[in-house]
Phi, psi and omega in degrees: 000133187299333183293343179281349186279126173274135180261122178261116176259117180248099189208123181277339180276111184304317181297316178296317180299317180295319178296318179299309182297314181302317183279337169293319177296320177298329178277013177070026174279119182250006181299157172296136177241128179242127185256136175235139186264351176203168184295326181294321179302314183288326177295318177299318179298310185288321182269005174059051180242157175078187186267348184285189179293152179234155177295156181259129178300140177086357179271164178252135179228145173230134186246134169254114193237123174280158179267308185276101181218159176286166177067288178229124182282167185297326179296318179291323175300312179302313181301312183294320181292314184287342176273349182268125182304321183286325188260345191300337181278353180292128177293134179232123178248119177284127178234102191210161177279348184281121177242021177299120183304327178293322179288321176302311180299318181298315181296319177294320178298326179281346174114014176295151183272331177204160180225115182243125178270129178287119174293148179288323182286134184306308184298321178293323178297315179301313181296320180299315181291323176299318178295321177298321177299319177297320178297315182298327181295333186251347183286140175268131185239131179284154174284149175261102184250177170095179180274107181276001184287336183050048179090354180260154178290133176272125182290000000 
């Protein structure tokens, strides 16, 4: 059931993140939303590293991922997730202002599930996120199971 899916918003722009969450709520998305401000934060969460929060085994996650971010950019986050046996099935939707066809192609080649360009105009941005919310309501998301330690002790 889609309501079990936690939505990970990886966005360094506070205003964009707030607009995304607000408009997902307007689209009647009631899922848990977890916000990350840079690529390293979300990688630590997913790979269960560092002192911060970590993902829960057996849970379902869907990621909305910006490209231009500090520390680790969205393309590298996408690459690391899709190369990991445990995480590769997680749906990742790129939500970014970049509409460069080479970047779109690169993200699809790396395994993103969708690529949504953020419109500059507020009303178009709102409509885009509402449509994204409708998509999230119907998409089936696999659970992330198994031993993610890859031989390392899980804290």
